[in-house]
C-alpha positions, 0 to 999 in steps of 0.5 A: 613307821608302819604308816609311813611305809604304807603311804610310801608304798601307795605313793610309789604305786601311784607313781608307777600307775601314772607312768603306765597311764602316760604310756597308755595315752601315748599309744592311744595317740600313736594309734590315732596318728596311724589312722588319720594322717592329719594329726591329733584331734584339733581343739583339745587344748581347752579340754586339756587346760580345764582338766589340768586346771582342775587338778591344780585346784584340787591339789591346792584345796587339799594341801591348803586344808591339810596345812590349816588343820595341822596349824589348828591342831598345834594351836589347840595344844598351846590353848590347852596348855594355857587353859590347864596352867590358868586353872591350876594357878586359880586354885590359890583362890580356894581354901587351903584344905582343898588346894593340895588334893586338887593340885595332885589331881591336876598333876595326874591330869597334866601327865595324861593330857601330855601323852593322850595322843602318843599312840595315835595308831592304837585306838584302844590306848588312845580311848583309854587315855581319853577315858582317864582324862574324863574321869580326872575332869569329873573328880576335879570338877566335883571337888572344885564345885563343892568347894566354891559352894561353901558358905562365905565363898566370894562370888568372884572366886566361883566365877574365876575358878569355875570359868577356868575349869570350864575352858580346860574341860571344853578344849579337850572335846575341841581337840578330839574333833580336830584330831578326827577331822579329815577330808572325805575319802572321795576327795582323795579318790578324786585326786588320784583319778584326776592325776591318772587322767592328766598323766594320760593326757600328757602321754597323748600330747607327746605321741607325735614324738618318735621317742618317748618323752620320759623326762616329761612323764617321769617329772610329772608323775614324780611331782604329783606323787610327792605332793600327794604324799606330803598332803597325806603326811600333813593330814596325819601329823601323829603318825607320819614324818611331819609331826606335831609331837614337839607341841606336846612339850608345852603340856610337859612344861606346864606339868613341870611347873606344878610343884 
């Protein structure tokens, strides 16, 4: 909730500053009209079109990237659930004396993995969960590896069990990278700067009107501000209003199946 309030505050600030930029543009236009009776500068339409086109391209780029990363993170949760479930099933191939200890480790591991990103704003808690995951991975790997090295163990058993464990362990690193992947800060700075420049141009272009065109300015500022908010919210799906927490149910379902 704190994250949501902070982002809403920033977006409302952007909205207000865009209105101010529009008003500044209008006054610049009025001052020019007062100095020169032939109207605003001719030939500026191309520059305006290029600027607004760049803003549209930047919004499309950031929105598309955020949506793509959002879906990738959901898919990775499903992939991890499948990997854990497959590795757990393949424990049946191991000798009966190690199956129960390994199953218990798997139950603990599934519990941790289902909640590892539950407190995304608490870096210490998240790192502690990741560390616990690594410790459990090491224990599972050590026990499984020593088991498949026993004399008489079929090579196919080693291949199936170790391959499944490799996939289960590797995907945790992939998820960490995906969780920490965001656009460079300069992209957001450029997006805000372009929004203000375009608001200035909107105000400038409406300066010949005697009355302020609040409809255009408010609509433009509101649409851009709302779009920026949605982009940020999708970019951080663990702490905003648009969340992927429901995807963690897949890991919980896998845990429930470990009877």
